[in-house]
C-alpha positions as CSV (number, residue, x, y, z in Angstrom):
1,X,36.1,74.0,37.5
2,X,37.2,72.6,40.9
3,X,37.1,69.1,39.5
4,X,39.6,70.0,36.8
5,X,41.9,71.6,39.3
6,X,41.6,68.6,41.6
7,X,42.3,66.3,38.7
8,X,45.4,68.2,37.6
9,X,46.8,68.3,41.2
10,X,46.2,64.5,41.5
11,X,47.9,64.0,38.1
12,X,50.9,65.8,39.4
13,X,51.0,63.5,42.5
14,X,50.6,60.5,40.1
15,X,53.6,61.6,38.0
16,X,55.8,62.2,41.0
17,X,54.9,58.8,42.5
18,X,55.7,57.1,39.2
19,X,59.0,58.9,39.2
20,X,59.8,57.9,42.8
21,X,58.8,54.3,42.2
22,X,60.9,53.9,39.0
23,X,63.9,56.1,40.0
24,X,67.0,54.2,41.2
25,X,67.9,57.3,43.3
26,X,65.0,56.8,45.7
27,X,66.0,54.2,48.2
28,X,62.8,53.7,50.1
29,X,62.9,50.0,50.6
30,X,60.0,47.6,50.1
31,X,57.5,49.3,52.5
32,X,58.2,52.7,50.9
33,X,57.7,51.3,47.4
34,X,54.4,49.7,48.4
35,X,53.2,53.0,50.0
36,X,54.2,54.9,46.9
37,X,52.4,52.4,44.6
38,X,49.3,52.7,46.9
39,X,49.5,56.5,46.6
40,X,49.9,56.2,42.9
41,X,46.8,54.1,42.4
42,X,44.8,56.2,44.9
43,X,45.7,59.4,43.0
44,X,44.7,57.7,39.7
45,X,41.4,56.7,41.3
46,X,40.9,60.3,42.5
47,X,41.4,61.5,39.0
48,X,38.9,59.1,37.4
49,X,36.4,59.7,40.2
50,X,36.6,63.4,39.9
51,X,36.1,63.3,36.1
52,X,33.1,60.9,36.2
53,X,31.4,61.9,39.5
54,X,32.8,65.4,40.5
55,X,30.3,65.9,43.3
56,X,31.4,62.7,45.2
57,X,35.1,62.0,45.8
58,X,35.0,60.2,49.1
59,X,36.3,56.6,48.4
60,X,39.5,57.3,46.5
61,X,40.1,60.4,48.6
62,X,40.0,58.3,51.7
63,X,42.4,55.8,50.2
64,X,44.7,58.6,49.2
65,X,44.6,60.0,52.7
66,X,45.5,56.6,54.1
67,X,48.4,56.3,51.7
68,X,49.7,59.7,52.8
69,X,49.3,58.8,56.5
70,X,51.2,55.6,55.8
71,X,54.1,57.5,54.3
72,X,54.1,59.9,57.2
73,X,54.2,57.1,59.8
74,X,57.0,55.4,57.9
75,X,58.9,58.7,57.8
76,X,58.4,59.2,61.5
77,X,59.6,55.6,62.2
78,X,62.7,56.1,60.1
79,X,63.6,59.3,61.8
80,X,62.9,58.4,65.5
81,X,63.0,54.6,66.0
82,X,64.8,53.3,63.0
83,X,68.3,54.2,63.9
84,X,68.0,52.7,67.4
85,X,66.5,49.4,66.0
86,X,69.2,49.2,63.3
87,X,72.0,49.8,65.9
88,X,70.5,47.1,68.2
89,X,70.2,44.6,65.3
90,X,73.8,45.3,64.3
91,X,75.0,44.7,67.9
92,X,73.1,41.5,68.1
93,X,74.6,40.2,64.8
94,X,78.2,41.1,66.0
95,X,77.6,39.1,69.2
96,X,76.5,36.0,67.2
97,X,79.8,35.9,65.2
């Protein structure tokens, strides 16, 4: 029973990641798209692993956790350091002109 619930929840994550990668509204950049694709494949691996070997979901689960951690680090970077770095780069470009 828990394997079916796990597979359905990973399927929902898979569908949302597919939508985010293919949607023109989501402007994540290259690193964001790569992280979303990694999360997409990790959730697909979790679904397949849970269906075939429900007692052992370590490998794809670890990859999925790394993908989520990568998205969290990227989000933290964009909220804290990103604006300052962008401002610094724009200032340097204006000085070169």
